[in-house]
C-alpha positions as CSV (number, residue, x, y, z in Angstrom):
1,P,0.0,0.0,0.0
2,E,3.0,2.4,0.5
3,N,3.3,2.8,-3.3
4,A,-0.2,2.3,-4.5
5,V,-1.1,6.0,-4.7
6,R,2.2,7.3,-5.9
7,P,1.7,8.8,-9.3
8,D,5.3,8.4,-10.3
9,A,5.7,4.6,-9.8
10,G,4.3,1.3,-11.0
11,L,0.9,1.1,-12.5
12,N,0.0,4.7,-11.8
13,A,3.1,5.8,-13.8
14,L,2.1,3.7,-16.7
15,I,-1.5,5.1,-16.7
16,G,0.1,8.6,-16.5
17,R,2.0,7.9,-19.8
18,A,-1.1,6.7,-21.7
19,G,-2.2,9.0,-24.6
20,A,-3.4,8.9,-28.2
21,G,-3.2,5.4,-29.6
22,D,-2.8,3.7,-26.2
23,E,-5.3,1.5,-24.4
24,I,-6.1,0.6,-20.8
25,L,-8.5,-2.2,-19.9
26,L,-9.5,-2.6,-16.2
27,E,-11.6,-5.4,-14.8
28,Q,-12.3,-5.1,-11.1
29,L,-14.6,-6.2,-8.2
30,Y,-15.1,-2.5,-7.6
31,E,-13.8,1.0,-8.5
32,N,-15.3,3.8,-6.4
33,K,-16.0,7.0,-8.2
34,N,-14.7,8.9,-5.2
35,W,-13.2,8.4,-1.8
36,G,-13.9,10.2,1.5
37,D,-17.0,10.1,3.7
38,S,-20.5,9.3,2.5
39,T,-21.2,12.9,1.7
40,S,-18.1,13.3,-0.5
41,N,-18.0,13.5,-4.3
42,P,-15.4,13.0,-7.2
43,I,-14.5,16.7,-7.1
44,A,-13.9,17.0,-3.3
45,D,-12.3,13.6,-2.8
46,P,-11.5,11.8,-6.1
47,N,-10.4,8.2,-6.5
48,P,-6.8,8.9,-7.8
49,R,-6.7,5.8,-10.1
50,L,-10.1,6.6,-11.7
51,Q,-9.1,10.2,-12.2
52,A,-5.8,9.1,-13.8
53,L,-7.8,6.8,-16.2
54,I,-10.1,9.8,-17.1
55,E,-7.0,12.0,-17.7
56,A,-5.6,9.3,-19.9
57,A,-8.8,9.3,-21.9
58,R,-8.6,13.1,-22.1
59,R,-5.1,12.6,-23.6
60,G,-6.6,10.3,-26.3
61,A,-6.2,6.8,-24.8
62,R,-9.0,4.2,-25.2
63,I,-10.2,3.2,-21.7
64,R,-12.6,0.4,-20.8
65,L,-13.7,-0.4,-17.3
66,L,-15.6,-3.6,-16.4
67,L,-16.9,-3.7,-12.9
68,D,-18.8,-6.4,-11.0
69,S,-22.6,-6.3,-10.8
70,F,-23.1,-9.6,-8.8
71,F,-21.8,-8.3,-5.5
72,D,-22.6,-4.7,-6.1
73,D,-25.5,-2.8,-4.4
74,P,-26.6,-0.4,-7.2
75,E,-28.4,1.8,-4.5
76,A,-25.2,2.4,-2.5
77,L,-23.4,5.8,-2.9
78,R,-20.2,4.0,-3.8
79,S,-21.7,1.4,-6.1
80,N,-20.2,0.2,-9.3
81,R,-23.4,1.4,-11.0
82,A,-22.7,5.0,-9.7
83,S,-19.1,4.7,-11.0
84,V,-20.2,3.6,-14.4
85,D,-22.8,6.3,-14.7
86,Y,-20.3,8.9,-13.7
87,V,-17.7,7.7,-16.2
88,R,-20.2,7.4,-19.0
89,A,-21.6,10.9,-18.4
90,L,-18.0,12.3,-18.6
91,A,-17.3,10.4,-21.7
92,V,-20.4,11.8,-23.5
93,A,-19.9,15.3,-22.2
94,E,-16.3,15.4,-23.3
95,G,-16.3,13.1,-26.3
96,L,-13.8,10.7,-24.8
97,D,-13.0,7.1,-25.9
98,L,-14.0,6.0,-22.4
99,D,-16.6,3.4,-21.6
100,A,-17.6,1.5,-18.5
101,R,-19.9,-1.4,-17.7
102,V,-21.1,-3.4,-14.8
103,G,-21.5,-7.1,-15.4
104,N,-21.4,-10.7,-14.3
105,P,-19.9,-12.6,-17.2
106,T,-19.1,-15.7,-15.1
107,L,-22.4,-15.7,-13.3
108,G,-20.5,-15.8,-10.0
109,G,-19.3,-12.2,-9.9
110,I,-16.1,-10.5,-11.0
111,H,-13.5,-10.9,-8.3
112,A,-10.6,-10.1,-10.6
113,K,-8.3,-7.2,-10.1
114,I,-6.7,-6.7,-13.5
115,V,-5.4,-3.7,-15.3
116,L,-3.9,-4.1,-18.8
117,V,-2.0,-1.2,-20.3
118,R,-0.9,-1.0,-23.9
119,L,1.5,1.9,-24.6
120,G,2.6,1.8,-28.2
121,N,4.5,-1.5,-28.5
122,E,4.7,-2.0,-24.7
123,R,2.2,-4.4,-23.1
124,W,1.8,-4.3,-19.3
125,S,-0.3,-6.5,-17.0
126,A,-1.1,-5.7,-13.4
127,V,-2.7,-8.5,-11.5
128,G,-3.3,-8.7,-7.8
129,S,-5.6,-7.9,-4.9
130,L,-5.8,-4.1,-5.1
131,N,-9.5,-3.0,-5.4
132,G,-10.5,0.5,-6.4
133,G,-11.4,1.8,-2.9
134,E,-9.7,4.0,-0.4
135,I,-9.2,1.2,2.2
136,S,-7.4,-1.0,-0.3
137,Y,-5.0,1.8,-1.2
138,K,-4.4,3.2,2.3
139,L,-4.9,0.5,4.9
140,N,-4.8,-3.0,3.5
141,R,-1.6,-4.9,2.6
142,E,-2.5,-5.4,-1.0
143,V,-0.3,-7.0,-3.6
144,V,0.0,-6.2,-7.3
145,V,2.3,-8.0,-9.8
146,L,3.2,-5.8,-12.7
147,T,4.7,-7.6,-15.7
148,D,5.6,-6.8,-19.3
149,F,5.5,-10.5,-20.3
150,A,3.5,-10.5,-23.6
151,G,1.9,-13.9,-23.0
152,V,0.2,-12.7,-19.8
153,Y,-1.1,-9.6,-21.5
154,E,-2.4,-11.4,-24.5
155,R,-4.3,-14.1,-22.4
156,L,-5.8,-11.5,-20.0
157,A,-6.8,-9.3,-23.0
158,E,-8.6,-12.3,-24.5
159,V,-10.4,-12.9,-21.1
160,F,-11.3,-9.2,-20.9
161,A,-12.7,-9.1,-24.4
162,W,-14.9,-12.2,-23.7
163,D,-16.1,-10.8,-20.5
164,W,-16.8,-7.4,-22.1
165,K,-18.9,-9.0,-24.8
166,Q,-21.0,-10.7,-22.2
167,T,-22.0,-7.4,-20.7
168,V,-23.2,-5.5,-23.7
169,G,-25.7,-2.8,-22.7
170,Q,-25.0,-3.0,-19.0
């Protein structure tokens, strides 16, 4: 957790480099639209990773987020549904190549924590236990393995593509 929010290291540094022609695919159990207390919002207390993904889309990167619907409570303030609605509204308002969905492609929930980053010819895969919430970043002892091994990227990209197709319209 000591390095999870650093913008200049690891996964965050890769997201920070993404721009026109690059792509980021994220499949998560959850990705909160904001942190802070229950009355907070994305402006007052943004989720740094989600904001970094939005900034990458503003620089021209193609961003896709697939979040769990099986374990999600769509009525909760920090639901995946709320995150998806927030991201989609921004994408429409700003004309971004940014899309998000909730889904349950395996019929047992999405428990994965996967981020795939394609920067030009570079292919990076981040796999681990880091969810998209404040507690995961600041308190839990989470683990993320970041690798540029092409075989890992290609296989996980295939899984993401299959899962994404199962969630059309969600």
